[in-house]
N, CA, C and O atoms as a GROMACS GRO file, in nm:
protein
  636
    1MET      N    1   8.848  10.282  12.479
    1MET     CA    2   8.972  10.322  12.547
    1MET      C    3   9.089  10.288  12.457
    1MET      O    4   9.099  10.176  12.406
    2THR      N    5   9.177  10.382  12.439
    2THR     CA    6   9.292  10.364  12.353
    2THR      C    7   9.418  10.338  12.436
    2THR      O    8   9.430  10.385  12.549
    3ASP      N    9   9.509  10.265  12.377
    3ASP     CA   10   9.640  10.244  12.438
    3ASP      C   11   9.734  10.360  12.403
    3ASP      O   12   9.842  10.373  12.461
    4LEU      N   13   9.693  10.442  12.308
    4LEU     CA   14   9.778  10.547  12.256
    4LEU      C   15   9.721  10.685  12.288
    4LEU      O   16   9.600  10.703  12.294
    5ASP      N   17   9.811  10.782  12.308
    5ASP     CA   18   9.768  10.919  12.332
    5ASP      C   19   9.821  11.010  12.220
    5ASP      O   20   9.877  10.961  12.121
    6LYS      N   21   9.802  11.141  12.236
    6LYS     CA   22   9.842  11.236  12.132
    6LYS      C   23   9.992  11.228  12.102
    6LYS      O   24  10.033  11.234  11.986
    7THR      N   25  10.073  11.215  12.205
    7THR     CA   26  10.218  11.207  12.184
    7THR      C   27  10.253  11.080  12.108
    7THR      O   28  10.337  11.082  12.018
    8ASP      N   29  10.189  10.968  12.145
    8ASP     CA   30  10.212  10.844  12.070
    8ASP      C   31  10.175  10.863  11.924
    8ASP      O   32  10.249  10.821  11.835
    9ALA      N   33  10.060  10.926  11.899
    9ALA     CA   34  10.014  10.947  11.762
    9ALA      C   35  10.114  11.032  11.683
    9ALA      O   36  10.144  11.001  11.568
   10ARG      N   37  10.164  11.139  11.745
   10ARG     CA   38  10.264  11.224  11.678
   10ARG      C   39  10.390  11.144  11.647
   10ARG      O   40  10.447  11.158  11.539
   11LEU      N   41  10.431  11.062  11.739
   11LEU     CA   42  10.550  10.980  11.720
   11LEU      C   43  10.528  10.877  11.609
   11LEU      O   44  10.616  10.856  11.525
   12LEU      N   45  10.413  10.814  11.608
   12LEU     CA   46  10.382  10.716  11.503
   12LEU      C   47  10.370  10.781  11.366
   12LEU      O   48  10.413  10.724  11.266
   13LEU      N   49  10.313  10.901  11.360
   13LEU     CA   50  10.307  10.973  11.232
   13LEU      C   51  10.447  11.008  11.182
   13LEU      O   52  10.473  11.001  11.062
   14ALA      N   53  10.535  11.044  11.274
   14ALA     CA   54  10.675  11.071  11.235
   14ALA      C   55  10.740  10.944  11.180
   14ALA      O   56  10.818  10.949  11.085
   15LEU      N   57  10.708  10.832  11.242
   15LEU     CA   58  10.762  10.704  11.192
   15LEU      C   59  10.701  10.666  11.058
   15LEU      O   60  10.767  10.604  10.975
   16CYS      N   61  10.575  10.702  11.036
   16CYS     CA   62  10.513  10.679  10.904
   16CYS      C   63  10.589  10.756  10.797
   16CYS      O   64  10.613  10.704  10.688
   17ALA      N   65  10.627  10.878  10.830
   17ALA     CA   66  10.699  10.962  10.734
   17ALA      C   67  10.843  10.915  10.714
   17ALA      O   68  10.896  10.921  10.604
   18ARG      N   69  10.907  10.868  10.823
   18ARG     CA   70  11.047  10.823  10.818
   18ARG      C   71  11.062  10.696  10.900
   18ARG      O   72  11.105  10.702  11.016
   19PRO      N   73  11.028  10.580  10.843
   19PRO     CA   74  11.029  10.455  10.919
   19PRO      C   75  11.165  10.416  10.977
   19PRO      O   76  11.172  10.341  11.074
   20ARG      N   77  11.272  10.465  10.917
   20ARG     CA   78  11.406  10.428  10.965
   20ARG      C   79  11.469  10.533  11.055
   20ARG      O   80  11.588  10.526  11.085
   21ALA      N   81  11.390  10.631  11.097
   21ALA     CA   82  11.443  10.736  11.183
   21ALA      C   83  11.490  10.679  11.316
   21ALA      O   84  11.430  10.586  11.370
   22THR      N   85  11.596  10.734  11.367
   22THR     CA   86  11.647  10.691  11.497
   22THR      C   87  11.568  10.759  11.608
   22THR      O   88  11.494  10.854  11.583
   23GLY      N   89  11.585  10.710  11.728
   23GLY     CA   90  11.520  10.771  11.844
   23GLY      C   91  11.561  10.916  11.862
   23GLY      O   92  11.479  11.001  11.898
   24VAL      N   93  11.687  10.944  11.838
   24VAL     CA   94  11.738  11.082  11.852
   24VAL      C   95  11.672  11.172  11.747
   24VAL      O   96  11.630  11.283  11.778
   25GLU      N   97  11.664  11.123  11.622
   25GLU     CA   98  11.600  11.203  11.517
   25GLU      C   99  11.453  11.231  11.550
   25GLU      O  100  11.404  11.342  11.532
   26LEU      N  101  11.385  11.128  11.597
   26LEU     CA  102  11.244  11.145  11.633
   26LEU      C  103  11.228  11.245  11.747
   26LEU      O  104  11.139  11.331  11.743
   27ALA      N  105  11.312  11.234  11.846
   27ALA     CA  106  11.306  11.326  11.960
   27ALA      C  107  11.329  11.470  11.915
   27ALA      O  108  11.257  11.561  11.957
   28THR      N  109  11.427  11.490  11.830
   28THR     CA  110  11.458  11.624  11.780
   28THR      C  111  11.343  11.679  11.696
   28THR      O  112  11.302  11.794  11.714
   29THR      N  113  11.292  11.598  11.606
   29THR     CA  114  11.182  11.640  11.517
   29THR      C  115  11.058  11.679  11.595
   29THR      O  116  10.991  11.776  11.560
   30LEU      N  117  11.027  11.604  11.699
   30LEU     CA  118  10.902  11.624  11.773
   30LEU      C  119  10.918  11.711  11.898
   30LEU      O  120  10.819  11.743  11.964
   31GLY      N  121  11.041  11.748  11.930
   31GLY     CA  122  11.062  11.828  12.050
   31GLY      C  123  11.041  11.747  12.178
   31GLY      O  124  10.994  11.800  12.278
   32LEU      N  125  11.076  11.620  12.173
   32LEU     CA  126  11.063  11.531  12.288
   32LEU      C  127  11.201  11.491  12.337
   32LEU      O  128  11.299  11.506  12.265
   33SER      N  129  11.209  11.442  12.459
   33SER     CA  130  11.338  11.390  12.507
   33SER      C  131  11.360  11.251  12.448
   33SER      O  132  11.266  11.179  12.415
   34ARG      N  133  11.487  11.216  12.434
   34ARG     CA  134  11.522  11.084  12.382
   34ARG      C  135  11.465  10.975  12.473
   34ARG      O  136  11.421  10.871  12.425
   35ASN      N  137  11.466  10.998  12.604
   35ASN     CA  138  11.412  10.900  12.698
   35ASN      C  139  11.262  10.880  12.679
   35ASN      O  140  11.213  10.768  12.690
   36THR      N  141  11.189  10.988  12.650
   36THR     CA  142  11.044  10.977  12.625
   36THR      C  143  11.020  10.890  12.502
   36THR      O  144  10.934  10.801  12.504
   37VAL      N  145  11.095  10.915  12.395
   37VAL     CA  146  11.080  10.836  12.272
   37VAL      C  147  11.109  10.689  12.300
   37VAL      O  148  11.033  10.601  12.261
   38GLN      N  149  11.220  10.662  12.368
   38GLN     CA  150  11.258  10.524  12.397
   38GLN      C  151  11.156  10.455  12.487
   38GLN      O  152  11.124  10.337  12.468
   39ALA      N  153  11.104  10.527  12.584
   39ALA     CA  154  11.005  10.470  12.675
   39ALA      C  155  10.877  10.434  12.599
   39ALA      O  156  10.817  10.329  12.623
   40ARG      N  157  10.837  10.519  12.509
   40ARG     CA  158  10.714  10.492  12.431
   40ARG      C  159  10.734  10.374  12.338
   40ARG      O  160  10.646  10.288  12.327
   41LEU      N  161  10.847  10.367  12.272
   41LEU     CA  162  10.876  10.252  12.184
   41LEU      C  163  10.875  10.123  12.265
   41LEU      O  164  10.820  10.022  12.220
   42GLY      N  165  10.935  10.126  12.383
   42GLY     CA  166  10.937  10.008  12.470
   42GLY      C  167  10.798   9.968  12.517
   42GLY      O  168  10.765   9.850  12.522
   43ARG      N  169  10.716  10.068  12.550
   43ARG     CA  170  10.580  10.040  12.595
   43ARG      C  171  10.498   9.976  12.484
   43ARG      O  172  10.420   9.884  12.509
   44TRP      N  173  10.515  10.024  12.360
   44TRP     CA  174  10.442   9.965  12.247
   44TRP      C  175  10.480   9.818  12.229
   44TRP      O  176  10.395   9.734  12.202
   45ASP      N  177  10.608   9.790  12.245
   45ASP     CA  178  10.652   9.649  12.235
   45ASP      C  179  10.590   9.566  12.348
   45ASP      O  180  10.538   9.457  12.323
   46ASP      N  181  10.596   9.617  12.470
   46ASP     CA  182  10.542   9.543  12.584
   46ASP      C  183  10.393   9.517  12.572
   46ASP      O  184  10.346   9.409  12.608
   47LYS      N  185  10.318   9.614  12.520
   47LYS     CA  186  10.172   9.601  12.509
   47LYS      C  187  10.129   9.535  12.378
   47LYS      O  188  10.011   9.503  12.362
   48GLY      N  189  10.220   9.514  12.285
   48GLY     CA  190  10.183   9.458  12.156
   48GLY      C  191  10.099   9.556  12.075
   48GLY      O  192  10.009   9.515  12.001
   49SER      N  193  10.128   9.683  12.087
   49SER     CA  194  10.050   9.786  12.020
   49SER      C  195  10.075   9.794  11.869
   49SER      O  196   9.992   9.849  11.796
   50LEU      N  197  10.186   9.742  11.823
   50LEU     CA  198  10.219   9.746  11.681
   50LEU      C  199  10.213   9.606  11.620
   50LEU      O  200  10.248   9.507  11.685
   51THR      N  201  10.169   9.600  11.496
   51THR     CA  202  10.165   9.471  11.427
   51THR      C  203  10.306   9.432  11.383
   51THR      O  204  10.394   9.517  11.371
   52PRO      N  205  10.327   9.303  11.358
   52PRO     CA  206  10.459   9.257  11.314
   52PRO      C  207  10.498   9.316  11.178
   52PRO      O  208  10.411   9.356  11.101
   53ILE      N  209  10.625   9.319  11.149
   53ILE     CA  210  10.678   9.376  11.025
   53ILE      C  211  10.626   9.302  10.902
   53ILE      O  212  10.616   9.362  10.795
   54ASP      N  213  10.592   9.173  10.914
   54ASP     CA  214  10.546   9.099  10.797
   54ASP      C  215  10.413   9.152  10.742
   54ASP      O  216  10.376   9.119  10.630
   55HIS      N  217  10.342   9.234  10.819
   55HIS     CA  218  10.218   9.295  10.770
   55HIS      C  219  10.246   9.398  10.661
   55HIS      O  220  10.155   9.438  10.588
   56ARG      N  221  10.370   9.441  10.650
   56ARG     CA  222  10.407   9.542  10.550
   56ARG      C  223  10.453   9.481  10.418
   56ARG      O  224  10.482   9.555  10.324
   57ILE      N  225  10.461   9.349  10.410
   57ILE     CA  226  10.512   9.285  10.289
   57ILE      C  227  10.396   9.246  10.198
   57ILE      O  228  10.316   9.160  10.235
   58PRO      N  229  10.383   9.308  10.082
   58PRO     CA  230  10.272   9.272   9.992
   58PRO      C  231  10.291   9.131   9.938
   58PRO      O  232  10.402   9.094   9.899
   59PRO      N  233  10.183   9.052   9.934
   59PRO     CA  234  10.194   8.915   9.884
   59PRO      C  235  10.254   8.904   9.744
   59PRO      O  236  10.321   8.805   9.713
   60LYS      N  237  10.231   9.004   9.659
   60LYS     CA  238  10.286   8.997   9.523
   60LYS      C  239  10.439   8.998   9.526
   60LYS      O  240  10.503   8.945   9.436
   61SER      N  241  10.499   9.059   9.630
   61SER     CA  242  10.645   9.056   9.644
   61SER      C  243  10.696   8.916   9.676
   61SER      O  244  10.814   8.887   9.659
   62LEU      N  245  10.605   8.831   9.722
   62LEU     CA  246  10.640   8.692   9.753
   62LEU      C  247  10.594   8.596   9.643
   62LEU      O  248  10.587   8.475   9.664
   63GLY      N  249  10.563   8.652   9.526
   63GLY     CA  250  10.521   8.570   9.413
   63GLY      C  251  10.376   8.527   9.419
   63GLY      O  252  10.338   8.430   9.353
   64ARG      N  253  10.295   8.597   9.497
   64ARG     CA  254  10.152   8.563   9.512
   64ARG      C  255  10.068   8.686   9.476
   64ARG      O  256  10.013   8.750   9.565
   65PRO      N  257  10.056   8.720   9.346
   65PRO     CA  258   9.985   8.841   9.308
   65PRO      C  259   9.833   8.833   9.312
   65PRO      O  260   9.765   8.935   9.314
   66LEU      N  261   9.778   8.712   9.315
   66LEU     CA  262   9.634   8.694   9.314
   66LEU      C  263   9.582   8.680   9.456
   66LEU      O  264   9.624   8.591   9.530
   67GLN      N  265   9.491   8.770   9.494
   67GLN     CA  266   9.432   8.763   9.627
   67GLN      C  267   9.282   8.736   9.615
   67GLN      O  268   9.217   8.779   9.520
   68ALA      N  269   9.232   8.664   9.712
   68ALA     CA  270   9.089   8.633   9.716
   68ALA      C  271   9.041   8.635   9.859
   68ALA      O  272   9.119   8.623   9.954
   69PHE      N  273   8.910   8.650   9.872
   69PHE     CA  274   8.845   8.651  10.003
   69PHE      C  275   8.744   8.536  10.003
   69PHE      O  276   8.658   8.527   9.916
   70VAL      N  277   8.757   8.452  10.102
   70VAL     CA  278   8.669   8.336  10.115
   70VAL      C  279   8.584   8.356  10.240
   70VAL      O  280   8.636   8.383  10.348
   71THR      N  281   8.453   8.343  10.224
   71THR     CA  282   8.367   8.338  10.342
   71THR      C  283   8.332   8.192  10.362
   71THR      O  284   8.305   8.119  10.266
   72ALA      N  285   8.332   8.150  10.486
   72ALA     CA  286   8.308   8.009  10.516
   72ALA      C  287   8.203   7.994  10.624
   72ALA      O  288   8.201   8.068  10.723
   73ARG      N  289   8.116   7.898  10.603
   73ARG     CA  290   8.024   7.854  10.709
   73ARG      C  291   8.089   7.735  10.774
   73ARG      O  292   8.137   7.644  10.707
   74VAL      N  293   8.091   7.736  10.906
   74VAL     CA  294   8.165   7.635  10.982
   74VAL      C  295   8.075   7.578  11.091
   74VAL      O  296   7.998   7.650  11.154
   75ASN      N  297   8.086   7.449  11.112
   75ASN     CA  298   8.019   7.386  11.225
   75ASN      C  299   8.076   7.451  11.352
   75ASN      O  300   8.197   7.445  11.376
   76GLN      N  301   7.991   7.513  11.431
   76GLN     CA  302   8.035   7.590  11.547
   76GLN      C  303   8.115   7.508  11.647
   76GLN      O  304   8.200   7.562  11.718
   77HIS      N  305   8.089   7.379  11.654
   77HIS     CA  306   8.162   7.292  11.748
   77HIS      C  307   8.306   7.269  11.704
   77HIS      O  308   8.388   7.222  11.783
   78THR      N  309   8.337   7.301  11.578
   78THR     CA  310   8.472   7.278  11.527
   78THR      C  311   8.546   7.407  11.495
   78THR      O  312   8.652   7.404  11.433
   79LEU      N  313   8.491   7.520  11.538
   79LEU     CA  314   8.548   7.650  11.503
   79LEU      C  315   8.696   7.662  11.542
   79LEU      O  316   8.776   7.708  11.461
   80ALA      N  317   8.731   7.623  11.659
   80ALA     CA  318   8.871   7.633  11.704
   80ALA      C  319   8.962   7.542  11.621
   80ALA      O  320   9.072   7.582  11.583
   81ALA      N  321   8.916   7.420  11.592
   81ALA     CA  322   8.996   7.327  11.512
   81ALA      C  323   9.012   7.377  11.369
   81ALA      O  324   9.119   7.363  11.310
   82VAL      N  325   8.906   7.434  11.313
   82VAL     CA  326   8.915   7.490  11.178
   82VAL      C  327   9.015   7.604  11.176
   82VAL      O  328   9.097   7.614  11.084
   83THR      N  329   9.008   7.690  11.276
   83THR     CA  330   9.101   7.802  11.284
   83THR      C  331   9.246   7.752  11.289
   83THR      O  332   9.332   7.804  11.218
   84GLU      N  333   9.271   7.654  11.371
   84GLU     CA  334   9.408   7.599  11.381
   84GLU      C  335   9.452   7.536  11.250
   84GLU      O  336   9.568   7.549  11.211
   85HIS      N  337   9.362   7.470  11.181
   85HIS     CA  338   9.396   7.408  11.052
   85HIS      C  339   9.427   7.518  10.949
   85HIS      O  340   9.522   7.504  10.872
   86LEU      N  341   9.348   7.625  10.948
   86LEU     CA  342   9.375   7.736  10.856
   86LEU      C  343   9.512   7.797  10.881
   86LEU      O  344   9.579   7.842  10.788
   87ARG      N  345   9.553   7.798  11.008
   87ARG     CA  346   9.684   7.853  11.045
   87ARG      C  347   9.798   7.776  10.978
   87ARG      O  348   9.907   7.831  10.960
   88THR      N  349   9.776   7.651  10.941
   88THR     CA  350   9.881   7.569  10.880
   88THR      C  351   9.893   7.590  10.728
   88THR      O  352   9.986   7.538  10.667
   89ILE      N  353   9.801   7.663  10.668
   89ILE     CA  354   9.805   7.688  10.523
   89ILE      C  355   9.878   7.820  10.500
   89ILE      O  356   9.825   7.926  10.535
   90PRO      N  357   9.999   7.816  10.443
   90PRO     CA  358  10.080   7.937  10.429
   90PRO      C  359  10.012   8.050  10.350
   90PRO      O  360  10.036   8.167  10.377
   91GLU      N  361   9.929   8.014  10.256
   91GLU     CA  362   9.864   8.114  10.171
   91GLU      C  363   9.749   8.188  10.240
   91GLU      O  364   9.698   8.286  10.186
   92VAL      N  365   9.708   8.141  10.358
   92VAL     CA  366   9.606   8.210  10.435
   92VAL      C  367   9.673   8.327  10.506
   92VAL      O  368   9.758   8.308  10.593
   93LEU      N  369   9.634   8.448  10.468
   93LEU     CA  370   9.697   8.568  10.521
   93LEU      C  371   9.634   8.616  10.651
   93LEU      O  372   9.703   8.661  10.742
   94GLU      N  373   9.501   8.605  10.659
   94GLU     CA  374   9.431   8.646  10.780
   94GLU      C  375   9.293   8.582  10.781
   94GLU      O  376   9.238   8.546  10.677
   95VAL      N  377   9.238   8.570  10.902
   95VAL     CA  378   9.106   8.511  10.920
   95VAL      C  379   9.033   8.594  11.024
   95VAL      O  380   9.086   8.624  11.131
   96PHE      N  381   8.911   8.631  10.992
   96PHE     CA  382   8.825   8.703  11.086
   96PHE      C  383   8.704   8.617  11.118
   96PHE      O  384   8.648   8.553  11.028
   97GLY      N  385   8.664   8.614  11.244
   97GLY     CA  386   8.538   8.553  11.282
   97GLY      C  387   8.428   8.654  11.257
   97GLY      O  388   8.443   8.772  11.288
   98LEU      N  389   8.317   8.609  11.201
   98LEU     CA  390   8.208   8.698  11.163
   98LEU      C  391   8.078   8.663  11.233
   98LEU      O  392   8.060   8.552  11.283
   99SER      N  393   7.990   8.760  11.237
   99SER     CA  394   7.851   8.732  11.272
   99SER      C  395   7.772   8.742  11.141
   99SER      O  396   7.817   8.806  11.046
  100GLY      N  397   7.658   8.679  11.135
  100GLY     CA  398   7.578   8.686  11.014
  100GLY      C  399   7.575   8.553  10.940
  100GLY      O  400   7.585   8.447  11.001
  101ALA      N  401   7.560   8.560  10.809
  101ALA     CA  402   7.542   8.440  10.727
  101ALA      C  403   7.668   8.353  10.720
  101ALA      O  404   7.658   8.231  10.706
  102ALA      N  405   7.786   8.414  10.730
  102ALA     CA  406   7.911   8.338  10.727
  102ALA      C  407   7.978   8.347  10.863
  102ALA      O  408   7.954   8.440  10.940
  103ASP      N  409   8.062   8.249  10.891
  103ASP     CA  410   8.131   8.244  11.020
  103ASP      C  411   8.274   8.296  11.014
  103ASP      O  412   8.329   8.342  11.114
  104MET      N  413   8.335   8.289  10.894
  104MET     CA  414   8.474   8.331  10.879
  104MET      C  415   8.493   8.407  10.750
  104MET      O  416   8.428   8.381  10.648
  105HIS      N  417   8.585   8.503  10.756
  105HIS     CA  418   8.630   8.577  10.638
  105HIS      C  419   8.779   8.546  10.627
  105HIS      O  420   8.857   8.580  10.716
  106ILE      N  421   8.818   8.481  10.519
  106ILE     CA  422   8.955   8.431  10.503
  106ILE      C  423   9.018   8.502  10.383
  106ILE      O  424   8.966   8.496  10.272
  107ARG      N  425   9.129   8.568  10.406
  107ARG     CA  426   9.202   8.633  10.296
  107ARG      C  427   9.317   8.543  10.257
  107ARG      O  428   9.396   8.500  10.341
  108ILE      N  429   9.325   8.514  10.128
  108ILE     CA  430   9.430   8.425  10.079
  108ILE      C  431   9.506   8.490   9.963
  108ILE      O  432   9.455   8.580   9.896
  109ALA      N  433   9.628   8.442   9.942
  109ALA     CA  434   9.712   8.488   9.832
  109ALA      C  435   9.755   8.368   9.751
  109ALA      O  436   9.790   8.264   9.806
  110ALA      N  437   9.751   8.382   9.619
  110ALA     CA  438   9.783   8.269   9.530
  110ALA      C  439   9.872   8.316   9.415
  110ALA      O  440   9.880   8.434   9.384
  111VAL      N  441   9.937   8.218   9.354
  111VAL     CA  442  10.023   8.244   9.239
  111VAL      C  443   9.939   8.275   9.115
  111VAL      O  444   9.966   8.370   9.042
  112ASP      N  445   9.837   8.193   9.094
  112ASP     CA  446   9.751   8.207   8.976
  112ASP      C  447   9.618   8.136   9.003
  112ASP      O  448   9.594   8.091   9.115
  113ALA      N  449   9.534   8.126   8.902
  113ALA     CA  450   9.402   8.066   8.919
  113ALA      C  451   9.411   7.918   8.961
  113ALA      O  452   9.333   7.873   9.044
  114ASP      N  453   9.505   7.844   8.903
  114ASP     CA  454   9.521   7.704   8.942
  114ASP      C  455   9.561   7.691   9.089
  114ASP      O  456   9.511   7.603   9.159
  115ASP      N  457   9.648   7.777   9.133
  115ASP     CA  458   9.691   7.776   9.273
  115ASP      C  459   9.574   7.815   9.364
  115ASP      O  460   9.557   7.758   9.472
  116LEU      N  461   9.495   7.911   9.320
  116LEU     CA  462   9.378   7.952   9.396
  116LEU      C  463   9.280   7.835   9.411
  116LEU      O  464   9.223   7.815   9.518
  117TYR      N  465   9.262   7.760   9.305
  117TYR     CA  466   9.174   7.642   9.308
  117TYR      C  467   9.226   7.540   9.410
  117TYR      O  468   9.148   7.480   9.484
  118ARG      N  469   9.358   7.520   9.410
  118ARG     CA  470   9.420   7.426   9.506
  118ARG      C  471   9.396   7.471   9.650
  118ARG      O  472   9.359   7.390   9.735
  119ILE      N  473   9.418   7.600   9.676
  119ILE     CA  474   9.401   7.652   9.812
  119ILE      C  475   9.255   7.643   9.856
  119ILE      O  476   9.226   7.608   9.970
  120ALA      N  477   9.164   7.675   9.765
  120ALA     CA  478   9.021   7.664   9.796
  120ALA      C  479   8.986   7.520   9.833
  120ALA      O  480   8.906   7.497   9.924
  121GLY      N  481   9.046   7.425   9.765
  121GLY     CA  482   9.025   7.283   9.797
  121GLY      C  483   9.077   7.248   9.935
  121GLY      O  484   9.015   7.170  10.008
  122LEU      N  485   9.193   7.304   9.972
  122LEU     CA  486   9.247   7.279  10.106
  122LEU      C  487   9.152   7.328  10.214
  122LEU      O  488   9.132   7.263  10.316
  123ILE      N  489   9.092   7.445  10.188
  123ILE     CA  490   8.999   7.500  10.286
  123ILE      C  491   8.873   7.414  10.295
  123ILE      O  492   8.826   7.384  10.404
  124LEU      N  493   8.820   7.374  10.180
  124LEU     CA  494   8.700   7.290  10.179
  124LEU      C  495   8.722   7.153  10.242
  124LEU      O  496   8.629   7.092  10.295
  125ASP      N  497   8.845   7.104  10.237
  125ASP     CA  498   8.877   6.973  10.294
  125ASP      C  499   8.888   6.973  10.446
  125ASP      O  500   8.897   6.867  10.508
  126ILE      N  501   8.888   7.091  10.508
  126ILE     CA  502   8.902   7.098  10.654
  126ILE      C  503   8.774   7.046  10.719
  126ILE      O  504   8.666   7.097  10.690
  127PRO      N  505   8.786   6.947  10.807
  127PRO     CA  506   8.666   6.898  10.876
  127PRO      C  507   8.599   7.012  10.954
  127PRO      O  508   8.664   7.083  11.030
  128GLY      N  509   8.470   7.027  10.933
  128GLY     CA  510   8.395   7.132  10.999
  128GLY      C  511   8.359   7.248  10.907
  128GLY      O  512   8.266   7.323  10.936
  129VAL      N  513   8.430   7.262  10.795
  129VAL     CA  514   8.394   7.364  10.697
  129VAL      C  515   8.278   7.309  10.616
  129VAL      O  516   8.291   7.208  10.547
  130GLU      N  517   8.164   7.377  10.624
  130GLU     CA  518   8.044   7.328  10.558
  130GLU      C  519   8.023   7.386  10.420
  130GLU      O  520   7.974   7.317  10.330
  131ARG      N  521   8.060   7.512  10.402
  131ARG     CA  522   8.036   7.577  10.274
  131ARG      C  523   8.128   7.698  10.263
  131ARG      O  524   8.159   7.763  10.363
  132THR      N  525   8.172   7.728  10.140
  132THR     CA  526   8.254   7.847  10.117
  132THR      C  527   8.200   7.926   9.998
  132THR      O  528   8.128   7.873   9.913
  133ASN      N  529   8.237   8.051   9.996
  133ASN     CA  530   8.207   8.139   9.883
  133ASN      C  531   8.331   8.225   9.862
  133ASN      O  532   8.387   8.277   9.958
  134MET      N  533   8.374   8.239   9.737
  134MET     CA  534   8.498   8.310   9.711
  134MET      C  535   8.475   8.430   9.621
  134MET      O  536   8.395   8.426   9.527
  135SER      N  537   8.547   8.537   9.651
  135SER     CA  538   8.552   8.656   9.566
  135SER      C  539   8.699   8.686   9.538
  135SER      O  540   8.781   8.690   9.631
  136ILE      N  541   8.732   8.708   9.412
  136ILE     CA  542   8.869   8.741   9.375
  136ILE      C  543   8.886   8.892   9.381
  136ILE      O  544   8.802   8.967   9.332
  137ALA      N  545   8.995   8.936   9.441
  137ALA     CA  546   9.026   9.079   9.448
  137ALA      C  547   9.073   9.125   9.311
  137ALA      O  548   9.174   9.076   9.259
  138MET      N  549   9.001   9.217   9.253
  138MET     CA  550   9.037   9.270   9.122
  138MET      C  551   9.136   9.387   9.134
  138MET      O  552   9.224   9.404   9.050
  139SER      N  553   9.118   9.467   9.238
  139SER     CA  554   9.202   9.583   9.258
  139SER      C  555   9.192   9.625   9.404
  139SER      O  556   9.086   9.618   9.465
  140GLU      N  557   9.304   9.669   9.459
  140GLU     CA  558   9.303   9.721   9.596
  140GLU      C  559   9.276   9.871   9.588
  140GLU      O  560   9.364   9.947   9.547
  141LEU      N  561   9.158   9.912   9.625
  141LEU     CA  562   9.118  10.051   9.610
  141LEU      C  563   9.167  10.139   9.724
  141LEU      O  564   9.206  10.254   9.702
  142ILE      N  565   9.166  10.087   9.845
  142ILE     CA  566   9.222  10.158   9.961
  142ILE      C  567   9.303  10.055  10.040
  142ILE      O  568   9.247   9.956  10.088
  143GLN      N  569   9.432  10.078  10.052
  143GLN     CA  570   9.516   9.987  10.130
  143GLN      C  571   9.483  10.001  10.278
  143GLN      O  572   9.432  10.104  10.323
  144TYR      N  573   9.513   9.894  10.353
  144TYR     CA  574   9.495   9.899  10.498
  144TYR      C  575   9.568  10.022  10.550
  144TYR      O  576   9.682  10.049  10.513
  145ARG      N  577   9.500  10.094  10.636
  145ARG     CA  578   9.559  10.218  10.686
  145ARG      C  579   9.506  10.252  10.824
  145ARG      O  580   9.392  10.219  10.859
  146THR      N  581   9.589  10.317  10.900
  146THR     CA  582   9.545  10.375  11.027
  146THR      C  583   9.593  10.520  11.038
  146THR      O  584   9.565  10.588  11.137
  147LYS      N  585   9.666  10.567  10.938
  147LYS     CA  586   9.721  10.702  10.943
  147LYS      C  587   9.614  10.809  10.965
  147LYS      O  588   9.637  10.899  11.046
  148PRO      N  589   9.497  10.804  10.898
  148PRO     CA  590   9.395  10.905  10.927
  148PRO      C  591   9.349  10.903  11.073
  148PRO      O  592   9.320  11.008  11.130
  149LEU      N  593   9.343  10.786  11.133
  149LEU     CA  594   9.307  10.777  11.275
  149LEU      C  595   9.417  10.834  11.364
  149LEU      O  596   9.388  10.899  11.465
  150LEU      N  597   9.544  10.809  11.326
  150LEU     CA  598   9.655  10.868  11.401
  150LEU      C  599   9.652  11.020  11.392
  150LEU      O  600   9.674  11.088  11.491
  151GLN      N  601   9.624  11.074  11.272
  151GLN     CA  602   9.616  11.218  11.255
  151GLN      C  603   9.503  11.276  11.341
  151GLN      O  604   9.519  11.382  11.402
  152GLN      N  605   9.392  11.207  11.345
  152GLN     CA  606   9.280  11.253  11.426
  152GLN      C  607   9.317  11.253  11.574
  152GLN      O  608   9.286  11.347  11.647
  153LEU      N  609   9.384  11.146  11.619
  153LEU     CA  610   9.425  11.136  11.759
  153LEU      C  611   9.528  11.245  11.792
  153LEU      O  612   9.521  11.307  11.898
  154ALA      N  613   9.623  11.269  11.701
  154ALA     CA  614   9.725  11.370  11.724
  154ALA      C  615   9.666  11.510  11.732
  154ALA      O  616   9.716  11.595  11.805
  155GLU      N  617   9.559  11.534  11.657
  155GLU     CA  618   9.499  11.667  11.652
  155GLU      C  619   9.403  11.694  11.768
  155GLU      O  620   9.408  11.799  11.832
  156ASP      N  621   9.316  11.596  11.794
  156ASP     CA  622   9.211  11.626  11.894
  156ASP      C  623   9.188  11.515  11.994
  156ASP      O  624   9.083  11.509  12.058
  157GLY      N  625   9.284  11.428  12.007
  157GLY     CA  626   9.268  11.320  12.104
  157GLY      C  627   9.173  11.209  12.056
  157GLY      O  628   9.131  11.125  12.136
  158GLY      N  629   9.139  11.210  11.926
  158GLY     CA  630   9.057  11.102  11.870
  158GLY      C  631   8.907  11.124  11.883
  158GLY      O  632   8.830  11.032  11.856
  159ARG      N  633   8.864  11.240  11.923
  159ARG     CA  634   8.720  11.265  11.943
  159ARG      C  635   8.654  11.316  11.817
  159ARG      O  636   8.534  11.341  11.817
   0.00000   0.00000   0.00000
């Protein structure tokens, strides 16, 4: 079940094309009323349908060009505490809970190899972290995206 419909998808695609467009511009471009546009924007805010603006800032713009992915095995009884501790490390960009051989997938950003080593040590020092494995990102081949899904939803309702 989606929180978004075809009209939402069309509106979001218009915002992808022109992120600074006003509500009036969007309404005119899409043939919608200004009230419809404003209501949809408000609903997205209320439901938390959009990620925060900081998701659009590349780490290299913040002086952290080196990215790595750490998988961690964690004592299951300490999972919540480990998660909270990871939240305190500024270089930790995101953490996913996993099924399988590892319990967490941690994306980090670093200044250089020495900084990466320091951050890896911070993660290993967290009580409950049993083992880690790191892979350095050599190149971003496909950036995070949802535009193809929005296009699909706008065209056929996502089916």
